[in-house]
Biotite code that builds the C-alpha atoms (Angstrom):
import biotite.structure as struc

atoms = struc.array([
    struc.Atom([-41.406, 67.143, -4.535], chain_id="A", res_id=1, res_name="MET", atom_name="CA", element="C"),
    struc.Atom([-42.476, 64.626, -6.895], chain_id="A", res_id=2, res_name="THR", atom_name="CA", element="C"),
    struc.Atom([-40.007, 61.467, -7.171], chain_id="A", res_id=3, res_name="GLU", atom_name="CA", element="C"),
    struc.Atom([-39.854, 60.369, -10.686], chain_id="A", res_id=4, res_name="THR", atom_name="CA", element="C"),
    struc.Atom([-40.461, 56.655, -11.058], chain_id="A", res_id=5, res_name="PRO", atom_name="CA", element="C"),
    struc.Atom([-37.660, 54.774, -12.511], chain_id="A", res_id=6, res_name="THR", atom_name="CA", element="C"),
    struc.Atom([-38.538, 53.166, -15.987], chain_id="A", res_id=7, res_name="PRO", atom_name="CA", element="C"),
    struc.Atom([-38.979, 49.393, -16.311], chain_id="A", res_id=8, res_name="ALA", atom_name="CA", element="C"),
    struc.Atom([-36.237, 47.488, -18.052], chain_id="A", res_id=9, res_name="PRO", atom_name="CA", element="C"),
    struc.Atom([-36.886, 47.407, -21.898], chain_id="A", res_id=10, res_name="GLU", atom_name="CA", element="C"),
    struc.Atom([-38.556, 43.973, -23.024], chain_id="A", res_id=11, res_name="PRO", atom_name="CA", element="C"),
    struc.Atom([-35.087, 42.999, -25.080], chain_id="A", res_id=12, res_name="THR", atom_name="CA", element="C"),
    struc.Atom([-32.875, 43.623, -21.828], chain_id="A", res_id=13, res_name="GLU", atom_name="CA", element="C"),
    struc.Atom([-35.292, 41.845, -19.708], chain_id="A", res_id=14, res_name="ARG", atom_name="CA", element="C"),
    struc.Atom([-33.431, 38.648, -17.608], chain_id="A", res_id=15, res_name="TYR", atom_name="CA", element="C"),
    struc.Atom([-30.316, 39.710, -19.839], chain_id="A", res_id=16, res_name="LYS", atom_name="CA", element="C"),
    struc.Atom([-28.121, 39.844, -16.328], chain_id="A", res_id=17, res_name="THR", atom_name="CA", element="C"),
    struc.Atom([-29.459, 36.267, -15.316], chain_id="A", res_id=18, res_name="LEU", atom_name="CA", element="C"),
    struc.Atom([-28.106, 34.750, -18.929], chain_id="A", res_id=19, res_name="ILE", atom_name="CA", element="C"),
    struc.Atom([-24.695, 36.550, -18.752], chain_id="A", res_id=20, res_name="VAL", atom_name="CA", element="C"),
    struc.Atom([-24.348, 35.053, -15.078], chain_id="A", res_id=21, res_name="VAL", atom_name="CA", element="C"),
    struc.Atom([-25.432, 31.442, -16.211], chain_id="A", res_id=22, res_name="LEU", atom_name="CA", element="C"),
    struc.Atom([-23.560, 31.409, -19.409], chain_id="A", res_id=23, res_name="THR", atom_name="CA", element="C"),
    struc.Atom([-20.296, 32.383, -16.923], chain_id="A", res_id=24, res_name="LEU", atom_name="CA", element="C"),
    struc.Atom([-21.279, 29.465, -14.749], chain_id="A", res_id=25, res_name="ILE", atom_name="CA", element="C"),
    struc.Atom([-21.397, 27.320, -17.300], chain_id="A", res_id=26, res_name="THR", atom_name="CA", element="C"),
    struc.Atom([-17.870, 27.955, -18.916], chain_id="A", res_id=27, res_name="THR", atom_name="CA", element="C"),
    struc.Atom([-16.231, 28.007, -15.634], chain_id="A", res_id=28, res_name="ILE", atom_name="CA", element="C"),
    struc.Atom([-18.285, 24.371, -14.803], chain_id="A", res_id=29, res_name="ILE", atom_name="CA", element="C"),
    struc.Atom([-17.113, 23.436, -18.574], chain_id="A", res_id=30, res_name="THR", atom_name="CA", element="C"),
    struc.Atom([-13.342, 24.566, -17.725], chain_id="A", res_id=31, res_name="ALA", atom_name="CA", element="C"),
    struc.Atom([-13.537, 22.263, -14.624], chain_id="A", res_id=32, res_name="ILE", atom_name="CA", element="C"),
    struc.Atom([-15.089, 19.017, -16.364], chain_id="A", res_id=33, res_name="VAL", atom_name="CA", element="C"),
    struc.Atom([-12.763, 19.395, -19.293], chain_id="A", res_id=34, res_name="ALA", atom_name="CA", element="C"),
    struc.Atom([-9.827, 19.229, -16.935], chain_id="A", res_id=35, res_name="THR", atom_name="CA", element="C"),
    struc.Atom([-11.574, 16.256, -15.038], chain_id="A", res_id=36, res_name="LEU", atom_name="CA", element="C"),
    struc.Atom([-11.708, 14.435, -18.219], chain_id="A", res_id=37, res_name="GLN", atom_name="CA", element="C"),
    struc.Atom([-8.220, 15.363, -19.303], chain_id="A", res_id=38, res_name="ALA", atom_name="CA", element="C"),
    struc.Atom([-7.002, 14.260, -15.961], chain_id="A", res_id=39, res_name="ASP", atom_name="CA", element="C"),
    struc.Atom([-8.951, 10.971, -15.828], chain_id="A", res_id=40, res_name="ALA", atom_name="CA", element="C"),
    struc.Atom([-7.525, 10.588, -19.692], chain_id="A", res_id=41, res_name="ASN", atom_name="CA", element="C"),
    struc.Atom([-4.081, 10.612, -18.502], chain_id="A", res_id=42, res_name="ILE", atom_name="CA", element="C"),
    struc.Atom([-4.713, 8.261, -15.829], chain_id="A", res_id=43, res_name="ARG", atom_name="CA", element="C"),
    struc.Atom([-6.347, 5.873, -17.865], chain_id="A", res_id=44, res_name="ALA", atom_name="CA", element="C"),
    struc.Atom([-3.309, 5.980, -20.335], chain_id="A", res_id=45, res_name="ASN", atom_name="CA", element="C"),
    struc.Atom([-1.169, 5.419, -17.452], chain_id="A", res_id=46, res_name="THR", atom_name="CA", element="C"),
    struc.Atom([-2.566, 2.794, -16.068], chain_id="A", res_id=47, res_name="ALA", atom_name="CA", element="C"),
    struc.Atom([-3.289, 1.025, -19.654], chain_id="A", res_id=48, res_name="ASN", atom_name="CA", element="C"),
    struc.Atom([0.505, 1.337, -20.076], chain_id="A", res_id=49, res_name="ARG", atom_name="CA", element="C"),
    struc.Atom([1.488, -0.237, -16.551], chain_id="A", res_id=50, res_name="ASP", atom_name="CA", element="C"),
    struc.Atom([-0.749, -3.149, -17.061], chain_id="A", res_id=51, res_name="SER", atom_name="CA", element="C"),
    struc.Atom([0.784, -3.973, -20.528], chain_id="A", res_id=52, res_name="GLN", atom_name="CA", element="C"),
    struc.Atom([4.134, -3.720, -19.125], chain_id="A", res_id=53, res_name="TYR", atom_name="CA", element="C"),
    struc.Atom([3.094, -6.088, -16.066], chain_id="A", res_id=54, res_name="TYR", atom_name="CA", element="C"),
    struc.Atom([1.905, -8.344, -18.636], chain_id="A", res_id=55, res_name="ALA", atom_name="CA", element="C"),
    struc.Atom([4.906, -8.797, -20.548], chain_id="A", res_id=56, res_name="ILE", atom_name="CA", element="C"),
    struc.Atom([6.583, -9.108, -17.245], chain_id="A", res_id=57, res_name="LEU", atom_name="CA", element="C"),
    struc.Atom([4.179, -11.946, -16.602], chain_id="A", res_id=58, res_name="VAL", atom_name="CA", element="C"),
    struc.Atom([4.788, -13.541, -19.818], chain_id="A", res_id=59, res_name="SER", atom_name="CA", element="C"),
    struc.Atom([8.369, -13.417, -19.402], chain_id="A", res_id=60, res_name="ALA", atom_name="CA", element="C"),
    struc.Atom([8.183, -15.117, -15.692], chain_id="A", res_id=61, res_name="GLU", atom_name="CA", element="C"),
    struc.Atom([6.128, -17.801, -16.187], chain_id="A", res_id=62, res_name="MET", atom_name="CA", element="C"),
    struc.Atom([8.222, -18.565, -19.357], chain_id="A", res_id=63, res_name="HIS", atom_name="CA", element="C"),
    struc.Atom([11.605, -18.496, -17.193], chain_id="A", res_id=64, res_name="ARG", atom_name="CA", element="C"),
    struc.Atom([10.107, -20.628, -14.411], chain_id="A", res_id=65, res_name="SER", atom_name="CA", element="C"),
    struc.Atom([8.575, -22.892, -17.001], chain_id="A", res_id=66, res_name="GLY", atom_name="CA", element="C"),
    struc.Atom([12.110, -23.456, -18.281], chain_id="A", res_id=67, res_name="LEU", atom_name="CA", element="C"),
    struc.Atom([13.785, -23.729, -14.595], chain_id="A", res_id=68, res_name="GLN", atom_name="CA", element="C"),
    struc.Atom([11.109, -26.216, -13.463], chain_id="A", res_id=69, res_name="SER", atom_name="CA", element="C"),
    struc.Atom([11.694, -28.580, -16.442], chain_id="A", res_id=70, res_name="THR", atom_name="CA", element="C"),
    struc.Atom([15.501, -27.988, -15.803], chain_id="A", res_id=71, res_name="TYR", atom_name="CA", element="C"),
    struc.Atom([14.624, -29.169, -12.033], chain_id="A", res_id=72, res_name="ASP", atom_name="CA", element="C"),
    struc.Atom([12.286, -31.907, -12.051], chain_id="A", res_id=73, res_name="LEU", atom_name="CA", element="C"),
    struc.Atom([14.381, -33.809, -15.203], chain_id="A", res_id=74, res_name="ASN", atom_name="CA", element="C"),
    struc.Atom([17.534, -33.481, -12.657], chain_id="A", res_id=75, res_name="THR", atom_name="CA", element="C"),
    struc.Atom([15.298, -34.539, -9.929], chain_id="A", res_id=76, res_name="MET", atom_name="CA", element="C"),
    struc.Atom([13.865, -37.681, -11.911], chain_id="A", res_id=77, res_name="ALA", atom_name="CA", element="C"),
    struc.Atom([17.519, -38.544, -12.859], chain_id="A", res_id=78, res_name="LYS", atom_name="CA", element="C"),
    struc.Atom([18.793, -38.509, -9.120], chain_id="A", res_id=79, res_name="VAL", atom_name="CA", element="C"),
    struc.Atom([15.801, -40.687, -8.592], chain_id="A", res_id=80, res_name="LEU", atom_name="CA", element="C"),
    struc.Atom([16.384, -43.036, -11.527], chain_id="A", res_id=81, res_name="VAL", atom_name="CA", element="C"),
    struc.Atom([20.085, -43.493, -10.602], chain_id="A", res_id=82, res_name="GLU", atom_name="CA", element="C"),
    struc.Atom([19.458, -44.248, -6.865], chain_id="A", res_id=83, res_name="LYS", atom_name="CA", element="C"),
    struc.Atom([16.847, -46.491, -7.654], chain_id="A", res_id=84, res_name="GLN", atom_name="CA", element="C"),
    struc.Atom([19.410, -48.114, -10.540], chain_id="A", res_id=85, res_name="THR", atom_name="CA", element="C"),
    struc.Atom([21.963, -48.341, -7.586], chain_id="A", res_id=86, res_name="ALA", atom_name="CA", element="C"),
    struc.Atom([19.623, -49.986, -5.296], chain_id="A", res_id=87, res_name="LEU", atom_name="CA", element="C"),
    struc.Atom([19.060, -52.563, -8.013], chain_id="A", res_id=88, res_name="MET", atom_name="CA", element="C"),
    struc.Atom([22.322, -53.272, -8.802], chain_id="A", res_id=89, res_name="MET", atom_name="CA", element="C"),
    struc.Atom([23.056, -54.035, -5.137], chain_id="A", res_id=90, res_name="GLU", atom_name="CA", element="C"),
    struc.Atom([20.194, -56.043, -4.970], chain_id="A", res_id=91, res_name="PHE", atom_name="CA", element="C"),
    struc.Atom([21.490, -57.899, -7.977], chain_id="A", res_id=92, res_name="THR", atom_name="CA", element="C"),
    struc.Atom([24.874, -58.320, -6.298], chain_id="A", res_id=93, res_name="ALA", atom_name="CA", element="C"),
    struc.Atom([23.177, -59.857, -3.365], chain_id="A", res_id=94, res_name="LEU", atom_name="CA", element="C"),
    struc.Atom([21.087, -62.558, -5.310], chain_id="A", res_id=95, res_name="GLN", atom_name="CA", element="C"),
    struc.Atom([24.033, -63.246, -7.741], chain_id="A", res_id=96, res_name="SER", atom_name="CA", element="C"),
    struc.Atom([25.881, -66.494, -7.343], chain_id="A", res_id=97, res_name="GLU", atom_name="CA", element="C"),
    struc.Atom([28.647, -65.865, -9.751], chain_id="A", res_id=98, res_name="ASP", atom_name="CA", element="C"),
    struc.Atom([31.399, -64.027, -8.296], chain_id="A", res_id=99, res_name="LYS", atom_name="CA", element="C"),
    struc.Atom([32.066, -62.168, -11.617], chain_id="A", res_id=100, res_name="GLN", atom_name="CA", element="C"),
    struc.Atom([28.374, -61.193, -11.795], chain_id="A", res_id=101, res_name="GLY", atom_name="CA", element="C"),
    struc.Atom([28.591, -59.864, -7.906], chain_id="A", res_id=102, res_name="THR", atom_name="CA", element="C"),
    struc.Atom([31.536, -57.679, -8.705], chain_id="A", res_id=103, res_name="ALA", atom_name="CA", element="C"),
    struc.Atom([29.794, -56.354, -11.948], chain_id="A", res_id=104, res_name="LEU", atom_name="CA", element="C"),
    struc.Atom([26.449, -55.528, -10.381], chain_id="A", res_id=105, res_name="SER", atom_name="CA", element="C"),
    struc.Atom([28.713, -53.823, -7.246], chain_id="A", res_id=106, res_name="ASN", atom_name="CA", element="C"),
    struc.Atom([30.751, -51.910, -9.732], chain_id="A", res_id=107, res_name="LEU", atom_name="CA", element="C"),
    struc.Atom([27.418, -50.924, -11.452], chain_id="A", res_id=108, res_name="SER", atom_name="CA", element="C"),
    struc.Atom([25.493, -49.666, -8.297], chain_id="A", res_id=109, res_name="ALA", atom_name="CA", element="C"),
    struc.Atom([28.813, -47.448, -7.514], chain_id="A", res_id=110, res_name="LEU", atom_name="CA", element="C"),
    struc.Atom([29.188, -46.089, -10.587], chain_id="A", res_id=111, res_name="ALA", atom_name="CA", element="C"),
    struc.Atom([25.216, -45.312, -10.671], chain_id="A", res_id=112, res_name="ALA", atom_name="CA", element="C"),
    struc.Atom([25.165, -43.591, -6.998], chain_id="A", res_id=113, res_name="GLN", atom_name="CA", element="C"),
    struc.Atom([28.236, -41.879, -8.279], chain_id="A", res_id=114, res_name="ALA", atom_name="CA", element="C"),
    struc.Atom([26.130, -40.306, -10.971], chain_id="A", res_id=115, res_name="ARG", atom_name="CA", element="C"),
    struc.Atom([23.193, -39.647, -8.708], chain_id="A", res_id=116, res_name="ALA", atom_name="CA", element="C"),
    struc.Atom([25.501, -37.966, -5.711], chain_id="A", res_id=117, res_name="ASP", atom_name="CA", element="C"),
    struc.Atom([26.767, -35.725, -9.122], chain_id="A", res_id=118, res_name="ILE", atom_name="CA", element="C"),
    struc.Atom([23.556, -34.804, -10.050], chain_id="A", res_id=119, res_name="LEU", atom_name="CA", element="C"),
    struc.Atom([22.361, -34.096, -6.734], chain_id="A", res_id=120, res_name="THR", atom_name="CA", element="C"),
    struc.Atom([24.829, -31.137, -6.422], chain_id="A", res_id=121, res_name="ASN", atom_name="CA", element="C"),
    struc.Atom([22.841, -29.833, -9.549], chain_id="A", res_id=122, res_name="PHE", atom_name="CA", element="C"),
    struc.Atom([19.385, -30.050, -8.328], chain_id="A", res_id=123, res_name="SER", atom_name="CA", element="C"),
    struc.Atom([17.507, -27.645, -5.830], chain_id="A", res_id=124, res_name="VAL", atom_name="CA", element="C"),
    struc.Atom([15.400, -30.322, -4.684], chain_id="A", res_id=125, res_name="PHE", atom_name="CA", element="C"),
    struc.Atom([18.638, -31.636, -2.365], chain_id="A", res_id=126, res_name="PHE", atom_name="CA", element="C"),
    struc.Atom([20.907, -28.860, -2.305], chain_id="A", res_id=127, res_name="THR", atom_name="CA", element="C"),
    struc.Atom([17.931, -25.934, -1.315], chain_id="A", res_id=128, res_name="ASP", atom_name="CA", element="C"),
    struc.Atom([17.193, -26.656, 2.500], chain_id="A", res_id=129, res_name="PRO", atom_name="CA", element="C"),
    struc.Atom([13.831, -25.507, 1.712], chain_id="A", res_id=130, res_name="ARG", atom_name="CA", element="C"),
    struc.Atom([12.998, -28.320, -0.403], chain_id="A", res_id=131, res_name="TYR", atom_name="CA", element="C"),
    struc.Atom([15.326, -31.059, 0.602], chain_id="A", res_id=132, res_name="ALA", atom_name="CA", element="C"),
    struc.Atom([14.225, -34.257, 2.283], chain_id="A", res_id=133, res_name="PRO", atom_name="CA", element="C"),
    struc.Atom([14.150, -34.186, 5.668], chain_id="A", res_id=134, res_name="LYS", atom_name="CA", element="C"),
    struc.Atom([15.053, -37.877, 5.888], chain_id="A", res_id=135, res_name="THR", atom_name="CA", element="C"),
    struc.Atom([17.366, -39.881, 4.148], chain_id="A", res_id=136, res_name="THR", atom_name="CA", element="C"),
    struc.Atom([15.044, -41.916, 2.113], chain_id="A", res_id=137, res_name="ASP", atom_name="CA", element="C"),
    struc.Atom([12.647, -39.246, 2.033], chain_id="A", res_id=138, res_name="GLY", atom_name="CA", element="C"),
    struc.Atom([11.456, -36.951, -0.895], chain_id="A", res_id=139, res_name="LEU", atom_name="CA", element="C"),
    struc.Atom([11.906, -33.068, -1.612], chain_id="A", res_id=140, res_name="PRO", atom_name="CA", element="C"),
    struc.Atom([9.138, -30.584, -0.817], chain_id="A", res_id=141, res_name="ASP", atom_name="CA", element="C"),
    struc.Atom([7.307, -30.577, -3.812], chain_id="A", res_id=142, res_name="GLY", atom_name="CA", element="C"),
    struc.Atom([4.629, -28.046, -2.773], chain_id="A", res_id=143, res_name="GLU", atom_name="CA", element="C"),
    struc.Atom([6.668, -25.765, -1.341], chain_id="A", res_id=144, res_name="ALA", atom_name="CA", element="C"),
    struc.Atom([8.672, -25.664, -4.681], chain_id="A", res_id=145, res_name="TYR", atom_name="CA", element="C"),
    struc.Atom([5.632, -24.884, -6.783], chain_id="A", res_id=146, res_name="LEU", atom_name="CA", element="C"),
    struc.Atom([4.379, -22.426, -4.352], chain_id="A", res_id=147, res_name="ALA", atom_name="CA", element="C"),
    struc.Atom([7.877, -20.504, -4.926], chain_id="A", res_id=148, res_name="ASP", atom_name="CA", element="C"),
    struc.Atom([8.021, -21.428, -8.219], chain_id="A", res_id=149, res_name="LEU", atom_name="CA", element="C"),
    struc.Atom([4.861, -19.456, -8.693], chain_id="A", res_id=150, res_name="SER", atom_name="CA", element="C"),
    struc.Atom([5.600, -16.801, -6.147], chain_id="A", res_id=151, res_name="ALA", atom_name="CA", element="C"),
    struc.Atom([6.932, -13.808, -8.184], chain_id="A", res_id=152, res_name="LYS", atom_name="CA", element="C"),
    struc.Atom([4.570, -14.524, -11.215], chain_id="A", res_id=153, res_name="ALA", atom_name="CA", element="C"),
    struc.Atom([1.715, -14.004, -8.934], chain_id="A", res_id=154, res_name="ASN", atom_name="CA", element="C"),
    struc.Atom([2.936, -11.187, -7.215], chain_id="A", res_id=155, res_name="GLU", atom_name="CA", element="C"),
    struc.Atom([3.226, -9.649, -10.721], chain_id="A", res_id=156, res_name="ILE", atom_name="CA", element="C"),
    struc.Atom([0.071, -10.934, -11.788], chain_id="A", res_id=157, res_name="LEU", atom_name="CA", element="C"),
    struc.Atom([-1.583, -8.964, -8.770], chain_id="A", res_id=158, res_name="GLU", atom_name="CA", element="C"),
    struc.Atom([0.081, -5.812, -10.034], chain_id="A", res_id=159, res_name="LYS", atom_name="CA", element="C"),
    struc.Atom([-1.217, -6.517, -13.923], chain_id="A", res_id=160, res_name="GLN", atom_name="CA", element="C"),
    struc.Atom([-4.784, -7.150, -12.531], chain_id="A", res_id=161, res_name="ASN", atom_name="CA", element="C"),
    struc.Atom([-4.681, -3.649, -10.588], chain_id="A", res_id=162, res_name="ALA", atom_name="CA", element="C"),
    struc.Atom([-3.442, -1.645, -12.899], chain_id="A", res_id=163, res_name="ALA", atom_name="CA", element="C"),
    struc.Atom([-6.082, -3.120, -15.435], chain_id="A", res_id=164, res_name="ALA", atom_name="CA", element="C"),
    struc.Atom([-8.849, -2.286, -12.948], chain_id="A", res_id=165, res_name="ASP", atom_name="CA", element="C"),
    struc.Atom([-7.478, 1.116, -12.790], chain_id="A", res_id=166, res_name="ASP", atom_name="CA", element="C"),
    struc.Atom([-7.829, 1.420, -16.412], chain_id="A", res_id=167, res_name="TYR", atom_name="CA", element="C"),
    struc.Atom([-11.103, 0.143, -17.056], chain_id="A", res_id=168, res_name="HIS", atom_name="CA", element="C"),
    struc.Atom([-11.877, 2.846, -13.737], chain_id="A", res_id=169, res_name="LYS", atom_name="CA", element="C"),
    struc.Atom([-10.313, 5.882, -15.542], chain_id="A", res_id=170, res_name="TRP", atom_name="CA", element="C"),
    struc.Atom([-11.567, 5.171, -18.878], chain_id="A", res_id=171, res_name="SER", atom_name="CA", element="C"),
    struc.Atom([-15.272, 4.674, -17.743], chain_id="A", res_id=172, res_name="SER", atom_name="CA", element="C"),
    struc.Atom([-14.593, 8.128, -16.050], chain_id="A", res_id=173, res_name="LYS", atom_name="CA", element="C"),
    struc.Atom([-13.008, 10.133, -18.539], chain_id="A", res_id=174, res_name="ALA", atom_name="CA", element="C"),
    struc.Atom([-16.006, 8.761, -21.378], chain_id="A", res_id=175, res_name="ASP", atom_name="CA", element="C"),
    struc.Atom([-18.349, 9.617, -18.629], chain_id="A", res_id=176, res_name="SER", atom_name="CA", element="C"),
    struc.Atom([-16.977, 13.250, -18.395], chain_id="A", res_id=177, res_name="TYR", atom_name="CA", element="C"),
    struc.Atom([-17.139, 13.170, -22.093], chain_id="A", res_id=178, res_name="VAL", atom_name="CA", element="C"),
    struc.Atom([-20.949, 12.887, -21.732], chain_id="A", res_id=179, res_name="GLY", atom_name="CA", element="C"),
    struc.Atom([-20.905, 15.618, -19.121], chain_id="A", res_id=180, res_name="VAL", atom_name="CA", element="C"),
    struc.Atom([-19.612, 17.972, -21.608], chain_id="A", res_id=181, res_name="LEU", atom_name="CA", element="C"),
    struc.Atom([-22.076, 16.828, -23.896], chain_id="A", res_id=182, res_name="THR", atom_name="CA", element="C"),
    struc.Atom([-24.861, 17.997, -22.271], chain_id="A", res_id=183, res_name="VAL", atom_name="CA", element="C"),
    struc.Atom([-23.339, 21.069, -21.044], chain_id="A", res_id=184, res_name="ILE", atom_name="CA", element="C"),
    struc.Atom([-22.991, 22.030, -24.424], chain_id="A", res_id=185, res_name="ALA", atom_name="CA", element="C"),
    struc.Atom([-26.769, 21.417, -24.770], chain_id="A", res_id=186, res_name="VAL", atom_name="CA", element="C"),
    struc.Atom([-27.185, 24.092, -21.730], chain_id="A", res_id=187, res_name="ALA", atom_name="CA", element="C"),
    struc.Atom([-24.811, 26.676, -23.799], chain_id="A", res_id=188, res_name="PHE", atom_name="CA", element="C"),
    struc.Atom([-26.923, 25.926, -26.942], chain_id="A", res_id=189, res_name="PHE", atom_name="CA", element="C"),
    struc.Atom([-30.366, 27.055, -24.761], chain_id="A", res_id=190, res_name="LEU", atom_name="CA", element="C"),
    struc.Atom([-28.591, 29.809, -23.058], chain_id="A", res_id=191, res_name="LEU", atom_name="CA", element="C"),
    struc.Atom([-27.482, 31.072, -26.481], chain_id="A", res_id=192, res_name="GLY", atom_name="CA", element="C"),
    struc.Atom([-31.162, 31.246, -27.769], chain_id="A", res_id=193, res_name="LEU", atom_name="CA", element="C"),
    struc.Atom([-32.137, 32.897, -25.037], chain_id="A", res_id=194, res_name="ALA", atom_name="CA", element="C"),
    struc.Atom([-30.009, 35.651, -25.505], chain_id="A", res_id=195, res_name="GLN", atom_name="CA", element="C"),
    struc.Atom([-31.816, 35.758, -28.886], chain_id="A", res_id=196, res_name="ALA", atom_name="CA", element="C"),
    struc.Atom([-34.887, 35.940, -27.693], chain_id="A", res_id=197, res_name="LEU", atom_name="CA", element="C"),
    struc.Atom([-36.994, 38.417, -25.654], chain_id="A", res_id=198, res_name="THR", atom_name="CA", element="C"),
    struc.Atom([-39.639, 38.639, -22.749], chain_id="A", res_id=199, res_name="GLY", atom_name="CA", element="C"),
    struc.Atom([-40.922, 35.138, -21.452], chain_id="A", res_id=200, res_name="ARG", atom_name="CA", element="C"),
    struc.Atom([-39.584, 32.933, -23.900], chain_id="A", res_id=201, res_name="MET", atom_name="CA", element="C"),
    struc.Atom([-36.094, 34.160, -22.677], chain_id="A", res_id=202, res_name="ARG", atom_name="CA", element="C"),
    struc.Atom([-36.810, 33.363, -19.115], chain_id="A", res_id=203, res_name="LEU", atom_name="CA", element="C"),
    struc.Atom([-38.180, 29.959, -20.275], chain_id="A", res_id=204, res_name="VAL", atom_name="CA", element="C"),
    struc.Atom([-34.748, 28.848, -22.253], chain_id="A", res_id=205, res_name="PHE", atom_name="CA", element="C"),
    struc.Atom([-32.823, 30.604, -19.675], chain_id="A", res_id=206, res_name="ALA", atom_name="CA", element="C"),
    struc.Atom([-34.493, 28.134, -16.997], chain_id="A", res_id=207, res_name="ILE", atom_name="CA", element="C"),
    struc.Atom([-34.354, 25.287, -19.005], chain_id="A", res_id=208, res_name="PHE", atom_name="CA", element="C"),
    struc.Atom([-30.523, 26.105, -19.560], chain_id="A", res_id=209, res_name="GLY", atom_name="CA", element="C"),
    struc.Atom([-29.856, 26.396, -16.024], chain_id="A", res_id=210, res_name="GLY", atom_name="CA", element="C"),
    struc.Atom([-31.588, 23.290, -15.038], chain_id="A", res_id=211, res_name="VAL", atom_name="CA", element="C"),
    struc.Atom([-29.504, 21.021, -17.493], chain_id="A", res_id=212, res_name="ILE", atom_name="CA", element="C"),
    struc.Atom([-26.516, 22.725, -16.004], chain_id="A", res_id=213, res_name="LEU", atom_name="CA", element="C"),
    struc.Atom([-27.301, 21.914, -12.534], chain_id="A", res_id=214, res_name="LEU", atom_name="CA", element="C"),
    struc.Atom([-27.856, 18.320, -13.787], chain_id="A", res_id=215, res_name="ALA", atom_name="CA", element="C"),
    struc.Atom([-25.179, 17.832, -15.656], chain_id="A", res_id=216, res_name="SER", atom_name="CA", element="C"),
    struc.Atom([-23.158, 19.614, -12.280], chain_id="A", res_id=217, res_name="SER", atom_name="CA", element="C"),
    struc.Atom([-24.565, 16.636, -10.285], chain_id="A", res_id=218, res_name="ALA", atom_name="CA", element="C"),
    struc.Atom([-23.419, 13.974, -12.611], chain_id="A", res_id=219, res_name="TRP", atom_name="CA", element="C"),
    struc.Atom([-19.951, 15.583, -12.882], chain_id="A", res_id=220, res_name="ALA", atom_name="CA", element="C"),
    struc.Atom([-19.575, 15.324, -9.033], chain_id="A", res_id=221, res_name="VAL", atom_name="CA", element="C"),
    struc.Atom([-21.021, 11.768, -8.965], chain_id="A", res_id=222, res_name="LEU", atom_name="CA", element="C"),
    struc.Atom([-18.374, 10.855, -11.473], chain_id="A", res_id=223, res_name="ILE", atom_name="CA", element="C"),
    struc.Atom([-15.998, 12.403, -9.470], chain_id="A", res_id=224, res_name="LEU", atom_name="CA", element="C"),
    struc.Atom([-16.828, 11.019, -5.582], chain_id="A", res_id=225, res_name="VAL", atom_name="CA", element="C"),
    struc.Atom([-17.630, 7.276, -7.502], chain_id="A", res_id=226, res_name="VAL", atom_name="CA", element="C"),
])
């Protein structure tokens, strides 16, 4: 019994299955890349909003610390001036040969010392043990004060820098995914041409479309992992 040979596929139907499969794969990859692009764009917008928020906080904190330092330094300067005035009046009283002049100098010294004592109660340099002088004639710890004064602003600035770095990172990824989608669109175009062609030209365009699809997929993976 003689078997009937299987007829060869028509030229117009040759490689059609390959093109359909490639088109399906391209569609799936396009959906995945579009999702990744949307996610990166959302993350970039969130990071940008956080960066602007922290920038406002840094500005406000620097303004607050500037006002605080101006008040603290002015108060300390007044304390030192009054103490110096008291010492000068005491020295003047010791040098004075006139009893009335001595009494006035002593009174001025007491008044200056009283003003210094009152101002001391309002100065962080003398009330806070972190900055207060360790000895009677010592000076406040200005370095510790400046470090603590700028600590909060520096902390917020670090968060702002981190948010800005995240924004640039995710914004770059989102832009790169747009490039991938553009390349995939070329693959779609070539596969569409392959559908309209016949014979070897159909295969050639299908292969070119597959190569471009493979390259764009590799690019998308590289963007994802970097």
